[in-house]
Backbone and ligand atoms as CSV (ligand in chain L), in Angstrom:
chain,resi,resn,atom,element,x,y,z
A,1,MET,N,N,0.846,-1.197,0.000
A,1,MET,CA,C,0.000,0.000,0.000
A,1,MET,C,C,0.883,1.249,0.000
A,2,ARG,N,N,0.474,2.265,-0.744
A,2,ARG,CA,C,1.301,3.462,-0.870
A,2,ARG,C,C,1.314,4.293,0.422
A,3,GLU,N,N,2.501,4.793,0.764
A,3,GLU,CA,C,2.610,5.636,1.969
A,3,GLU,C,C,2.355,7.100,1.642
A,4,LEU,N,N,1.724,7.782,2.580
A,4,LEU,CA,C,1.440,9.206,2.425
A,4,LEU,C,C,1.784,9.869,3.752
A,5,ASN,N,N,2.696,10.832,3.730
A,5,ASN,CA,C,3.079,11.516,4.968
A,5,ASN,C,C,2.174,12.709,5.225
A,6,LEU,N,N,1.527,12.708,6.383
A,6,LEU,CA,C,0.688,13.842,6.775
A,6,LEU,C,C,1.463,14.655,7.801
A,7,ILE,N,N,1.767,15.906,7.431
A,7,ILE,CA,C,2.549,16.752,8.340
A,7,ILE,C,C,1.598,17.417,9.328
A,8,THR,N,N,1.537,16.854,10.502
A,8,THR,CA,C,0.698,17.440,11.552
A,8,THR,C,C,1.111,16.885,12.904
A,9,SER,N,N,0.801,17.649,13.944
A,9,SER,CA,C,1.001,17.092,15.287
A,9,SER,C,C,-0.368,16.972,15.962
A,10,ASN,N,N,-1.414,17.045,15.135
A,10,ASN,CA,C,-2.782,17.009,15.650
A,10,ASN,C,C,-3.373,15.608,15.446
A,11,PRO,N,N,-3.483,14.813,16.520
A,11,PRO,CA,C,-4.001,13.448,16.369
A,11,PRO,C,C,-5.448,13.423,15.870
A,12,GLY,N,N,-6.209,14.504,16.137
A,12,GLY,CA,C,-7.599,14.582,15.658
A,12,GLY,C,C,-7.646,14.613,14.140
A,13,LYS,N,N,-6.748,15.409,13.551
A,13,LYS,CA,C,-6.695,15.451,12.083
A,13,LYS,C,C,-6.298,14.088,11.530
A,14,LEU,N,N,-5.287,13.470,12.162
A,14,LEU,CA,C,-4.809,12.160,11.685
A,14,LEU,C,C,-5.959,11.156,11.659
A,15,ARG,N,N,-6.772,11.135,12.741
A,15,ARG,CA,C,-7.894,10.190,12.807
A,15,ARG,C,C,-8.854,10.407,11.645
A,16,GLU,N,N,-9.117,11.677,11.323
A,16,GLU,CA,C,-10.052,11.962,10.232
A,16,GLU,C,C,-9.458,11.536,8.890
A,17,TYR,N,N,-8.162,11.758,8.687
A,17,TYR,CA,C,-7.522,11.325,7.438
A,17,TYR,C,C,-7.529,9.813,7.312
A,18,ARG,N,N,-7.169,9.134,8.421
A,18,ARG,CA,C,-7.103,7.663,8.349
A,18,ARG,C,C,-8.471,7.081,8.062
A,19,GLU,N,N,-9.506,7.661,8.680
A,19,GLU,CA,C,-10.863,7.148,8.486
A,19,GLU,C,C,-11.240,7.128,6.997
A,20,LEU,N,N,-10.856,8.146,6.267
A,20,LEU,CA,C,-11.247,8.198,4.847
A,20,LEU,C,C,-10.205,7.599,3.902
A,21,LEU,N,N,-8.937,7.608,4.288
A,21,LEU,CA,C,-7.893,7.236,3.323
A,21,LEU,C,C,-7.295,5.851,3.547
A,22,SER,N,N,-7.593,5.226,4.701
A,22,SER,CA,C,-6.810,4.039,5.060
A,22,SER,C,C,-7.014,2.844,4.137
A,23,GLU,N,N,-8.119,2.799,3.385
A,23,GLU,CA,C,-8.277,1.674,2.443
A,23,GLU,C,C,-7.310,1.798,1.280
A,24,ARG,N,N,-6.897,3.014,1.002
A,24,ARG,CA,C,-6.049,3.234,-0.183
A,24,ARG,C,C,-4.610,3.572,0.148
A,25,PHE,N,N,-4.394,4.231,1.316
A,25,PHE,CA,C,-3.047,4.704,1.638
A,25,PHE,C,C,-2.693,4.398,3.090
A,26,ASN,N,N,-1.405,4.191,3.302
A,26,ASN,CA,C,-0.899,4.076,4.659
A,26,ASN,C,C,-0.520,5.494,5.097
A,27,VAL,N,N,-1.421,6.136,5.849
A,27,VAL,CA,C,-1.192,7.538,6.217
A,27,VAL,C,C,-0.316,7.600,7.465
A,28,LYS,N,N,0.852,8.201,7.319
A,28,LYS,CA,C,1.792,8.300,8.443
A,28,LYS,C,C,1.817,9.723,8.963
A,29,MET,N,N,1.784,9.842,10.283
A,29,MET,CA,C,1.817,11.195,10.863
A,29,MET,C,C,3.263,11.637,11.039
A,30,LYS,N,N,3.612,12.787,10.481
A,30,LYS,CA,C,4.960,13.347,10.680
A,30,LYS,C,C,4.784,14.677,11.413
A,31,PRO,N,N,5.073,14.685,12.719
A,31,PRO,CA,C,4.857,15.928,13.480
A,31,PRO,C,C,6.019,16.909,13.309
A,32,LEU,N,N,6.317,17.274,12.047
A,32,LEU,CA,C,7.453,18.161,11.780
A,32,LEU,C,C,7.063,19.614,11.964
A,33,GLU,N,N,7.981,20.390,12.471
A,33,GLU,CA,C,7.769,21.838,12.518
A,33,GLU,C,C,8.030,22.368,11.120
A,34,TYR,N,N,7.174,23.204,10.604
A,34,TYR,CA,C,7.474,23.848,9.333
A,34,TYR,C,C,7.118,25.321,9.446
A,35,HIS,N,N,7.729,26.107,8.567
A,35,HIS,CA,C,7.559,27.546,8.672
A,35,HIS,C,C,6.201,27.969,8.104
A,36,GLU,N,N,5.348,28.559,8.947
A,36,GLU,CA,C,4.051,29.060,8.469
A,36,GLU,C,C,4.175,30.546,8.201
A,37,ILE,N,N,4.064,30.949,6.927
A,37,ILE,CA,C,4.159,32.383,6.636
A,37,ILE,C,C,2.876,33.087,7.069
A,38,GLN,N,N,2.978,34.379,7.330
A,38,GLN,CA,C,1.788,35.197,7.572
A,38,GLN,C,C,1.197,35.509,6.211
A,39,ALA,N,N,0.023,35.041,5.923
A,39,ALA,CA,C,-0.559,35.276,4.598
A,39,ALA,C,C,-2.047,35.532,4.749
A,40,ASP,N,N,-2.651,36.045,3.655
A,40,ASP,CA,C,-4.087,36.356,3.702
A,40,ASP,C,C,-4.949,35.127,3.458
A,41,THR,N,N,-4.355,34.098,2.840
A,41,THR,CA,C,-5.162,32.914,2.530
A,41,THR,C,C,-4.470,31.642,3.014
A,42,LEU,N,N,-5.318,30.622,3.290
A,42,LEU,CA,C,-4.784,29.322,3.704
A,42,LEU,C,C,-3.981,28.704,2.560
A,43,GLU,N,N,-4.413,28.946,1.317
A,43,GLU,CA,C,-3.723,28.382,0.150
A,43,GLU,C,C,-2.258,28.817,0.098
A,44,GLU,N,N,-2.026,30.124,0.364
A,44,GLU,CA,C,-0.645,30.632,0.327
A,44,GLU,C,C,0.215,29.954,1.400
A,45,VAL,N,N,-0.374,29.783,2.589
A,45,VAL,CA,C,0.366,29.153,3.695
A,45,VAL,C,C,0.769,27.731,3.295
A,46,VAL,N,N,-0.203,26.996,2.711
A,46,VAL,CA,C,0.037,25.596,2.354
A,46,VAL,C,C,1.094,25.474,1.254
A,47,CYS,N,N,0.966,26.268,0.199
A,47,CYS,CA,C,1.916,26.179,-0.922
A,47,CYS,C,C,3.328,26.493,-0.454
A,48,HIS,N,N,3.452,27.514,0.357
A,48,HIS,CA,C,4.776,27.907,0.828
A,48,HIS,C,C,5.382,26.806,1.695
A,49,ALA,N,N,4.583,26.239,2.582
A,49,ALA,CA,C,5.096,25.198,3.478
A,49,ALA,C,C,5.523,23.956,2.685
A,50,LEU,N,N,4.734,23.590,1.673
A,50,LEU,CA,C,5.059,22.373,0.903
A,50,LEU,C,C,6.415,22.481,0.213
A,51,GLU,N,N,6.750,23.681,-0.231
A,51,GLU,CA,C,8.034,23.887,-0.922
A,51,GLU,C,C,9.213,23.469,-0.042
A,52,THR,N,N,9.014,23.542,1.283
A,52,THR,CA,C,10.125,23.224,2.192
A,52,THR,C,C,10.128,21.744,2.596
A,53,LEU,N,N,9.183,20.967,2.050
A,53,LEU,CA,C,9.017,19.584,2.520
A,53,LEU,C,C,9.211,18.539,1.418
A,54,ARG,N,N,9.922,18.927,0.347
A,54,ARG,CA,C,10.065,18.044,-0.822
A,54,ARG,C,C,10.662,16.684,-0.460
A,55,GLU,N,N,11.560,16.672,0.512
A,55,GLU,CA,C,12.224,15.405,0.840
A,55,GLU,C,C,11.257,14.362,1.424
A,56,TYR,N,N,10.056,14.793,1.848
A,56,TYR,CA,C,9.094,13.851,2.444
A,56,TYR,C,C,8.021,13.379,1.466
A,57,ALA,N,N,8.089,13.789,0.200
A,57,ALA,CA,C,7.047,13.452,-0.767
A,57,ALA,C,C,6.914,11.930,-0.928
A,58,PRO,N,N,5.685,11.406,-1.147
A,58,PRO,CA,C,4.454,12.178,-1.218
A,58,PRO,C,C,4.003,12.638,0.170
A,59,VAL,N,N,3.661,13.912,0.237
A,59,VAL,CA,C,3.367,14.499,1.530
A,59,VAL,C,C,2.115,15.376,1.428
A,60,ILE,N,N,1.333,15.400,2.510
A,60,ILE,CA,C,0.190,16.316,2.530
A,60,ILE,C,C,0.230,17.213,3.770
A,61,ILE,N,N,-0.223,18.437,3.551
A,61,ILE,CA,C,-0.393,19.396,4.639
A,61,ILE,C,C,-1.843,19.851,4.613
A,62,ASP,N,N,-2.379,20.087,5.791
A,62,ASP,CA,C,-3.770,20.538,5.895
A,62,ASP,C,C,-3.765,21.805,6.729
A,63,ASP,N,N,-4.219,22.893,6.131
A,63,ASP,CA,C,-4.359,24.122,6.908
A,63,ASP,C,C,-5.836,24.501,6.875
A,64,SER,N,N,-6.399,24.675,8.051
A,64,SER,CA,C,-7.841,24.916,8.135
A,64,SER,C,C,-8.119,26.148,8.975
A,65,GLY,N,N,-9.324,26.665,8.847
A,65,GLY,CA,C,-9.681,27.816,9.661
A,65,GLY,C,C,-11.187,27.950,9.785
A,66,LEU,N,N,-11.578,28.668,10.833
A,66,LEU,CA,C,-12.991,28.963,11.086
A,66,LEU,C,C,-13.215,30.432,10.752
A,67,PHE,N,N,-14.183,30.701,9.891
A,67,PHE,CA,C,-14.459,32.074,9.425
A,67,PHE,C,C,-15.864,32.459,9.891
A,68,ILE,N,N,-15.948,33.467,10.773
A,68,ILE,CA,C,-17.236,33.834,11.370
A,68,ILE,C,C,-17.740,35.124,10.731
A,69,ASP,N,N,-18.944,35.067,10.146
A,69,ASP,CA,C,-19.478,36.214,9.394
A,69,ASP,C,C,-19.525,37.492,10.232
A,70,ALA,N,N,-20.093,37.393,11.435
A,70,ALA,CA,C,-20.295,38.592,12.264
A,70,ALA,C,C,-18.962,39.206,12.695
A,71,LEU,N,N,-17.892,38.424,12.638
A,71,LEU,CA,C,-16.560,38.935,13.010
A,71,LEU,C,C,-15.723,39.204,11.755
A,72,LYS,N,N,-16.423,39.380,10.630
A,72,LYS,CA,C,-15.767,39.682,9.341
A,72,LYS,C,C,-14.703,38.642,8.966
A,73,GLY,N,N,-15.020,37.384,9.205
A,73,GLY,CA,C,-14.114,36.305,8.796
A,73,GLY,C,C,-13.088,35.902,9.851
A,74,PHE,N,N,-13.038,36.614,10.956
A,74,PHE,CA,C,-12.140,36.257,12.055
A,74,PHE,C,C,-12.655,34.962,12.693
A,75,PRO,N,N,-11.808,34.045,13.191
A,75,PRO,CA,C,-10.356,34.111,13.233
A,75,PRO,C,C,-9.654,33.712,11.930
A,76,GLY,N,N,-10.330,33.052,10.991
A,76,GLY,CA,C,-9.768,32.794,9.670
A,76,GLY,C,C,-8.355,32.229,9.698
A,77,VAL,N,N,-7.431,32.941,9.016
A,77,VAL,CA,C,-6.047,32.427,8.956
A,77,VAL,C,C,-5.349,32.483,10.320
A,78,TYR,N,N,-5.977,33.144,11.284
A,78,TYR,CA,C,-5.385,33.211,12.630
A,78,TYR,C,C,-6.007,32.177,13.586
A,79,SER,N,N,-6.716,31.197,13.028
A,79,SER,CA,C,-7.483,30.257,13.864
A,79,SER,C,C,-6.619,29.519,14.887
A,80,ALA,N,N,-5.403,29.135,14.497
A,80,ALA,CA,C,-4.564,28.365,15.428
A,80,ALA,C,C,-4.158,29.264,16.615
A,81,TYR,N,N,-3.729,30.479,16.290
A,81,TYR,CA,C,-3.302,31.414,17.338
A,81,TYR,C,C,-4.470,31.748,18.275
A,82,VAL,N,N,-5.638,31.967,17.687
A,82,VAL,CA,C,-6.811,32.341,18.494
A,82,VAL,C,C,-7.260,31.162,19.369
A,83,MET,N,N,-7.136,29.946,18.827
A,83,MET,CA,C,-7.476,28.782,19.662
A,83,MET,C,C,-6.537,28.698,20.863
A,84,ASP,N,N,-5.243,28.973,20.631
A,84,ASP,CA,C,-4.263,28.893,21.725
A,84,ASP,C,C,-4.424,30.029,22.738
A,85,THR,N,N,-4.983,31.147,22.327
A,85,THR,CA,C,-5.061,32.301,23.233
A,85,THR,C,C,-6.477,32.475,23.811
A,86,LEU,N,N,-7.473,32.607,22.934
A,86,LEU,CA,C,-8.851,32.838,23.409
A,86,LEU,C,C,-9.617,31.528,23.618
A,87,GLY,N,N,-9.365,30.549,22.746
A,87,GLY,CA,C,-10.079,29.274,22.817
A,87,GLY,C,C,-11.545,29.416,22.445
A,88,CYS,N,N,-12.291,28.337,22.592
A,88,CYS,CA,C,-13.725,28.359,22.259
A,88,CYS,C,C,-14.460,29.347,23.162
A,89,ASP,N,N,-14.079,29.405,24.439
A,89,ASP,CA,C,-14.769,30.298,25.375
A,89,ASP,C,C,-14.623,31.756,24.954
A,90,GLY,N,N,-13.416,32.114,24.497
A,90,GLY,CA,C,-13.173,33.489,24.056
A,90,GLY,C,C,-14.013,33.841,22.838
A,91,ILE,N,N,-14.142,32.893,21.904
A,91,ILE,CA,C,-14.974,33.137,20.717
A,91,ILE,C,C,-16.434,33.322,21.145
A,92,LEU,N,N,-16.899,32.476,22.058
A,92,LEU,CA,C,-18.296,32.600,22.515
A,92,LEU,C,C,-18.526,33.960,23.180
A,93,LYS,N,N,-17.531,34.439,23.904
A,93,LYS,CA,C,-17.648,35.762,24.538
A,93,LYS,C,C,-17.758,36.863,23.482
A,94,LEU,N,N,-16.889,36.772,22.450
A,94,LEU,CA,C,-16.927,37.775,21.370
A,94,LEU,C,C,-18.288,37.780,20.669
A,95,MET,N,N,-18.927,36.622,20.666
A,95,MET,CA,C,-20.193,36.454,19.931
A,95,MET,C,C,-21.411,36.637,20.826
A,96,ASP,N,N,-21.171,36.994,22.073
A,96,ASP,CA,C,-22.222,37.029,23.083
A,96,ASP,C,C,-23.495,37.763,22.647
A,97,GLN,N,N,-23.305,38.979,22.108
A,97,GLN,CA,C,-24.471,39.815,21.750
A,97,GLN,C,C,-24.888,39.628,20.284
A,98,GLU,N,N,-24.224,38.738,19.564
A,98,GLU,CA,C,-24.457,38.602,18.121
A,98,GLU,C,C,-25.665,37.731,17.788
A,99,LYS,N,N,-26.540,38.274,16.939
A,99,LYS,CA,C,-27.679,37.462,16.474
A,99,LYS,C,C,-27.251,36.615,15.281
A,100,ASN,N,N,-26.385,37.204,14.429
A,100,ASN,CA,C,-25.929,36.476,13.235
A,100,ASN,C,C,-24.859,35.461,13.647
A,101,ARG,N,N,-25.219,34.176,13.637
A,101,ARG,CA,C,-24.308,33.130,14.124
A,101,ARG,C,C,-23.596,32.415,12.971
A,102,LYS,N,N,-23.802,32.904,11.738
A,102,LYS,CA,C,-23.276,32.178,10.569
A,102,LYS,C,C,-21.744,32.136,10.542
A,103,ALA,N,N,-21.220,30.976,10.126
A,103,ALA,CA,C,-19.769,30.799,10.029
A,103,ALA,C,C,-19.494,29.679,9.033
A,104,HIS,N,N,-18.254,29.555,8.630
A,104,HIS,CA,C,-17.895,28.349,7.871
A,104,HIS,C,C,-16.474,27.932,8.190
A,105,PHE,N,N,-16.253,26.642,8.070
A,105,PHE,CA,C,-14.899,26.114,8.142
A,105,PHE,C,C,-14.382,25.980,6.725
A,106,ARG,N,N,-13.090,26.199,6.565
A,106,ARG,CA,C,-12.451,25.957,5.269
A,106,ARG,C,C,-11.211,25.102,5.510
A,107,CYS,N,N,-11.043,24.107,4.669
A,107,CYS,CA,C,-9.857,23.256,4.753
A,107,CYS,C,C,-9.125,23.301,3.422
A,108,VAL,N,N,-7.832,23.550,3.479
A,108,VAL,CA,C,-7.008,23.510,2.272
A,108,VAL,C,C,-5.994,22.391,2.453
A,109,VAL,N,N,-6.093,21.404,1.571
A,109,VAL,CA,C,-5.151,20.290,1.613
A,109,VAL,C,C,-4.177,20.459,0.460
A,110,GLY,N,N,-2.902,20.453,0.772
A,110,GLY,CA,C,-1.873,20.527,-0.271
A,110,GLY,C,C,-1.190,19.189,-0.376
A,111,LEU,N,N,-1.111,18.688,-1.601
A,111,LEU,CA,C,-0.403,17.429,-1.867
A,111,LEU,C,C,0.847,17.753,-2.665
A,112,LEU,N,N,1.985,17.274,-2.197
A,112,LEU,CA,C,3.214,17.395,-2.984
A,112,LEU,C,C,3.656,15.992,-3.344
A,113,ASP,N,N,3.530,15.693,-4.631
A,113,ASP,CA,C,4.009,14.403,-5.121
A,113,ASP,C,C,5.066,14.760,-6.160
A,114,GLU,N,N,4.730,14.620,-7.463
A,114,GLU,CA,C,5.678,15.172,-8.433
A,114,GLU,C,C,5.517,16.686,-8.521
A,115,GLU,N,N,4.292,17.120,-8.334
A,115,GLU,CA,C,4.018,18.557,-8.344
A,115,GLU,C,C,3.075,18.874,-7.181
A,116,ILE,N,N,2.788,20.177,-7.015
A,116,ILE,CA,C,1.884,20.568,-5.931
A,116,ILE,C,C,0.458,20.656,-6.447
A,117,LYS,N,N,-0.463,20.040,-5.713
A,117,LYS,CA,C,-1.899,20.164,-6.035
A,117,LYS,C,C,-2.620,20.613,-4.774
A,118,ILE,N,N,-3.632,21.463,-4.981
A,118,ILE,CA,C,-4.380,22.001,-3.842
A,118,ILE,C,C,-5.850,21.557,-3.937
A,119,PHE,N,N,-6.399,21.124,-2.832
A,119,PHE,CA,C,-7.804,20.715,-2.761
A,119,PHE,C,C,-8.452,21.465,-1.608
A,120,THR,N,N,-9.645,21.994,-1.848
A,120,THR,CA,C,-10.280,22.757,-0.771
A,120,THR,C,C,-11.664,22.187,-0.451
A,121,GLY,N,N,-12.089,22.435,0.767
A,121,GLY,CA,C,-13.437,22.042,1.169
A,121,GLY,C,C,-13.982,23.080,2.131
A,122,ASP,N,N,-15.253,23.431,1.954
A,122,ASP,CA,C,-15.908,24.379,2.856
A,122,ASP,C,C,-17.080,23.697,3.530
A,123,CYS,N,N,-17.368,24.129,4.739
A,123,CYS,CA,C,-18.535,23.607,5.446
A,123,CYS,C,C,-19.251,24.762,6.133
A,124,PRO,N,N,-20.432,25.140,5.607
A,124,PRO,CA,C,-21.185,26.214,6.255
A,124,PRO,C,C,-21.870,25.713,7.518
A,125,GLY,N,N,-22.135,26.651,8.433
A,125,GLY,CA,C,-22.815,26.259,9.666
A,125,GLY,C,C,-23.033,27.457,10.561
A,126,GLU,N,N,-23.166,27.179,11.857
A,126,GLU,CA,C,-23.440,28.248,12.823
A,126,GLU,C,C,-22.654,28.038,14.101
A,127,ILE,N,N,-22.385,29.160,14.774
A,127,ILE,CA,C,-21.736,29.108,16.091
A,127,ILE,C,C,-22.833,29.007,17.146
A,128,VAL,N,N,-22.727,27.978,17.989
A,128,VAL,CA,C,-23.754,27.788,19.026
A,128,VAL,C,C,-23.525,28.774,20.179
A,129,ARG,N,N,-24.444,28.781,21.159
A,129,ARG,CA,C,-24.322,29.758,22.262
A,129,ARG,C,C,-23.500,29.219,23.420
A,130,SER,N,N,-23.409,27.885,23.531
A,130,SER,CA,C,-22.516,27.319,24.553
A,130,SER,C,C,-21.949,26.000,24.032
A,131,LYS,N,N,-20.795,25.612,24.547
A,131,LYS,CA,C,-20.083,24.445,24.029
A,131,LYS,C,C,-20.917,23.172,24.212
A,132,ARG,N,N,-20.845,22.297,23.207
A,132,ARG,CA,C,-21.559,21.018,23.304
A,132,ARG,C,C,-20.701,19.899,22.740
A,133,GLY,N,N,-20.566,18.818,23.508
A,133,GLY,CA,C,-19.871,17.629,23.011
A,133,GLY,C,C,-18.427,17.562,23.459
A,134,THR,N,N,-17.902,16.336,23.396
A,134,THR,CA,C,-16.535,16.107,23.894
A,134,THR,C,C,-15.624,15.499,22.828
A,135,GLY,N,N,-16.192,15.195,21.670
A,135,GLY,CA,C,-15.361,14.575,20.619
A,135,GLY,C,C,-14.615,15.631,19.821
A,136,GLY,N,N,-13.869,15.153,18.810
A,136,GLY,CA,C,-13.206,16.059,17.880
A,136,GLY,C,C,-12.103,16.869,18.526
A,137,PHE,N,N,-11.897,18.070,18.014
A,137,PHE,CA,C,-10.810,18.926,18.516
A,137,PHE,C,C,-11.107,20.369,18.134
A,138,GLY,N,N,-10.252,21.265,18.609
A,138,GLY,CA,C,-10.332,22.675,18.215
A,138,GLY,C,C,-11.706,23.282,18.473
A,139,TYR,N,N,-12.269,23.877,17.428
A,139,TYR,CA,C,-13.537,24.595,17.547
A,139,TYR,C,C,-14.768,23.675,17.414
A,140,ASP,N,N,-14.545,22.369,17.353
A,140,ASP,CA,C,-15.661,21.436,17.153
A,140,ASP,C,C,-16.830,21.627,18.134
A,141,PRO,N,N,-16.584,21.920,19.441
A,141,PRO,CA,C,-17.720,22.031,20.374
A,141,PRO,C,C,-18.618,23.248,20.136
A,142,ILE,N,N,-18.173,24.206,19.302
A,142,ILE,CA,C,-19.012,25.412,19.134
A,142,ILE,C,C,-19.559,25.556,17.712
A,143,PHE,N,N,-19.379,24.528,16.872
A,143,PHE,CA,C,-19.814,24.653,15.466
A,143,PHE,C,C,-20.810,23.562,15.101
A,144,VAL,N,N,-21.971,24.007,14.602
A,144,VAL,CA,C,-22.989,23.076,14.083
A,144,VAL,C,C,-23.057,23.243,12.567
A,145,PRO,N,N,-22.803,22.164,11.802
A,145,PRO,CA,C,-22.885,22.302,10.343
A,145,PRO,C,C,-24.328,22.483,9.880
A,146,SER,N,N,-24.516,23.203,8.788
A,146,SER,CA,C,-25.871,23.461,8.263
A,146,SER,C,C,-26.610,22.159,8.019
A,147,GLY,N,N,-27.881,22.140,8.444
A,147,GLY,CA,C,-28.717,20.957,8.221
A,147,GLY,C,C,-28.647,19.962,9.366
A,148,TYR,N,N,-27.824,20.240,10.366
A,148,TYR,CA,C,-27.670,19.322,11.511
A,148,TYR,C,C,-28.018,20.046,12.820
A,149,ASP,N,N,-28.280,19.249,13.878
A,149,ASP,CA,C,-28.569,19.833,15.191
A,149,ASP,C,C,-27.388,19.688,16.130
A,150,HIS,N,N,-26.468,18.798,15.778
A,150,HIS,CA,C,-25.343,18.515,16.667
A,150,HIS,C,C,-24.089,19.271,16.254
A,151,THR,N,N,-23.272,19.587,17.266
A,151,THR,CA,C,-21.969,20.181,16.939
A,151,THR,C,C,-21.064,19.061,16.394
A,152,PHE,N,N,-19.969,19.459,15.754
A,152,PHE,CA,C,-18.976,18.473,15.296
A,152,PHE,C,C,-18.499,17.626,16.474
A,153,ALA,N,N,-18.404,18.244,17.652
A,153,ALA,CA,C,-17.890,17.517,18.824
A,153,ALA,C,C,-18.882,16.477,19.332
A,154,GLN,N,N,-20.127,16.528,18.855
A,154,GLN,CA,C,-21.133,15.527,19.245
A,154,GLN,C,C,-21.282,14.449,18.176
A,155,MET,N,N,-20.522,14.564,17.094
A,155,MET,CA,C,-20.666,13.616,15.974
A,155,MET,C,C,-19.553,12.575,16.001
A,156,SER,N,N,-19.824,11.428,15.372
A,156,SER,CA,C,-18.753,10.451,15.164
A,156,SER,C,C,-17.816,11.003,14.082
A,157,ILE,N,N,-16.615,10.449,13.995
A,157,ILE,CA,C,-15.675,10.888,12.946
A,157,ILE,C,C,-16.292,10.646,11.566
A,158,GLN,N,N,-16.978,9.506,11.429
A,158,GLN,CA,C,-17.587,9.176,10.130
A,158,GLN,C,C,-18.603,10.236,9.737
A,159,ASP,N,N,-19.453,10.628,10.685
A,159,ASP,CA,C,-20.474,11.637,10.364
A,159,ASP,C,C,-19.840,12.998,10.099
A,160,LYS,N,N,-18.824,13.343,10.895
A,160,LYS,CA,C,-18.151,14.629,10.656
A,160,LYS,C,C,-17.536,14.632,9.248
A,161,ASN,N,N,-16.870,13.527,8.877
A,161,ASN,CA,C,-16.231,13.461,7.555
A,161,ASN,C,C,-17.239,13.584,6.403
A,162,LEU,N,N,-18.469,13.138,6.652
A,162,LEU,CA,C,-19.490,13.204,5.589
A,162,LEU,C,C,-19.793,14.640,5.178
A,163,VAL,N,N,-19.761,15.557,6.154
A,163,VAL,CA,C,-20.170,16.940,5.855
A,163,VAL,C,C,-19.062,17.973,5.989
A,164,SER,N,N,-17.967,17.587,6.624
A,164,SER,CA,C,-16.986,18.606,7.025
A,164,SER,C,C,-16.169,19.135,5.849
A,165,HIS,N,N,-15.576,20.292,6.086
A,165,HIS,CA,C,-14.611,20.918,5.190
A,165,HIS,C,C,-13.494,19.927,4.836
A,166,ARG,N,N,-12.982,19.218,5.859
A,166,ARG,CA,C,-11.862,18.289,5.624
A,166,ARG,C,C,-12.323,17.082,4.803
A,167,GLY,N,N,-13.507,16.562,5.121
A,167,GLY,CA,C,-14.053,15.425,4.354
A,167,GLY,C,C,-14.184,15.801,2.886
A,168,ARG,N,N,-14.669,17.013,2.642
A,168,ARG,CA,C,-14.862,17.455,1.248
A,168,ARG,C,C,-13.520,17.586,0.527
A,169,ALA,N,N,-12.560,18.201,1.199
A,169,ALA,CA,C,-11.233,18.362,0.576
A,169,ALA,C,C,-10.590,16.991,0.354
A,170,MET,N,N,-10.764,16.095,1.309
A,170,MET,CA,C,-10.154,14.762,1.185
A,170,MET,C,C,-10.761,13.968,0.035
A,171,ARG,N,N,-12.073,14.107,-0.160
A,171,ARG,CA,C,-12.697,13.368,-1.269
A,171,ARG,C,C,-12.171,13.879,-2.617
A,172,ALA,N,N,-11.907,15.184,-2.700
A,172,ALA,CA,C,-11.320,15.727,-3.936
A,172,ALA,C,C,-9.897,15.176,-4.114
A,173,LEU,N,N,-9.168,15.062,-3.021
A,173,LEU,CA,C,-7.809,14.504,-3.061
A,173,LEU,C,C,-7.843,13.033,-3.527
A,174,ILE,N,N,-8.781,12.262,-2.960
A,174,ILE,CA,C,-8.896,10.842,-3.317
A,174,ILE,C,C,-9.187,10.700,-4.813
A,175,LYS,N,N,-10.114,11.516,-5.295
A,175,LYS,CA,C,-10.488,11.459,-6.716
A,175,LYS,C,C,-9.257,11.727,-7.582
A,176,HIS,N,N,-8.510,12.753,-7.209
A,176,HIS,CA,C,-7.312,13.102,-7.982
A,176,HIS,C,C,-6.302,11.961,-7.949
A,177,MET,N,N,-6.087,11.371,-6.772
A,177,MET,CA,C,-5.053,10.338,-6.666
A,177,MET,C,C,-5.479,9.088,-7.415
A,178,GLU,N,N,-6.777,8.769,-7.385
A,178,GLU,CA,C,-7.227,7.589,-8.133
A,178,GLU,C,C,-7.056,7.807,-9.624
A,179,LEU,N,N,-7.361,9.028,-10.071
A,179,LEU,CA,C,-7.217,9.318,-11.505
A,179,LEU,C,C,-5.751,9.260,-11.900
A,180,SER,N,N,-4.859,9.797,-11.046
A,180,SER,CA,C,-3.451,9.783,-11.466
A,180,SER,C,C,-2.881,8.370,-11.420
A,181,PHE,N,N,-3.432,7.496,-10.540
A,181,PHE,CA,C,-2.937,6.115,-10.532
A,181,PHE,C,C,-3.398,5.345,-11.770
A,182,THR,N,N,-4.648,5.632,-12.238
A,182,THR,CA,C,-5.121,4.868,-13.393
A,182,THR,C,C,-4.336,5.263,-14.641
A,183,ARG,N,N,-3.756,6.476,-14.610
A,183,ARG,CA,C,-2.964,6.918,-15.771
A,183,ARG,C,C,-1.623,6.212,-15.849
A,184,ILE,N,N,-1.100,5.738,-14.694
A,184,ILE,CA,C,0.258,5.158,-14.665
A,184,ILE,C,C,0.260,3.791,-15.357
L,1,IMP,P1,P,-4.553,24.247,11.583
L,1,IMP,O1,O,-5.104,23.752,10.296
L,1,IMP,O2,O,-3.973,23.107,12.365
L,1,IMP,O3,O,-3.625,25.427,11.433
L,1,IMP,O4,O,-5.812,24.693,12.414
L,1,IMP,C1,C,-6.079,25.995,12.823
L,1,IMP,C2,C,-6.950,25.945,14.048
L,1,IMP,O5,O,-8.253,25.553,13.666
L,1,IMP,C3,C,-6.474,24.971,15.115
L,1,IMP,O6,O,-6.648,25.563,16.371
L,1,IMP,C4,C,-7.376,23.780,14.962
L,1,IMP,O7,O,-7.624,23.148,16.200
L,1,IMP,C5,C,-8.635,24.415,14.403
L,1,IMP,N1,N,-9.257,23.454,13.494
L,1,IMP,C6,C,-8.757,22.984,12.326
L,1,IMP,N2,N,-9.587,22.075,11.800
L,1,IMP,C7,C,-10.628,21.981,12.654
L,1,IMP,C8,C,-11.790,21.172,12.673
L,1,IMP,O8,O,-12.040,20.325,11.799
L,1,IMP,N3,N,-12.617,21.355,13.716
L,1,IMP,C9,C,-12.368,22.271,14.708
L,1,IMP,N4,N,-11.295,23.020,14.759
L,1,IMP,C10,C,-10.419,22.873,13.727
């Protein structure tokens, strides 16, 4: 089975990747530090980081963020920093008086094999008023995807992957990899 290096130190992300990819790839977690540039988009961060990781190809990086409408897209590309400083509680405080709860997650997956390919997935939803659930990671306890009543943190990995930003990006990645294998 083909090996695929996932550059992350987040076991939650690894679980989601393995759940969808393990029939086709042996996904290995590489908790390498890489340089994250300050950029306006997740795509720029991913492309720049992949350039420094050629020796690990085939390799994937996943950069994701939560974009809240009422906060003009914040925390967006700053999602990791905001999680480490304010956390879910801080976001709920910022949203305390807000009626507009709309938000979306975006996931950008970069694959470096012979060349760089980018796959994206978005998941619209809403920010709840108080944390719910113990599963998942990051902002999962405060985000309910559109059409559902449960937060990501209340869902199984399988259910989260069905609707999530990461599930969508991963399915695009799988499609691309299957097509490139049939060409060989
Ligand atoms: P990064 O992609 O690891 O840079 O993630 C940025 C921030 O968003 C981190 O604090 C993650 O915990 C959070 N995050 C990324 N993906 C998800 C997700 O699927 N659910 C909840 N939080 C996420």
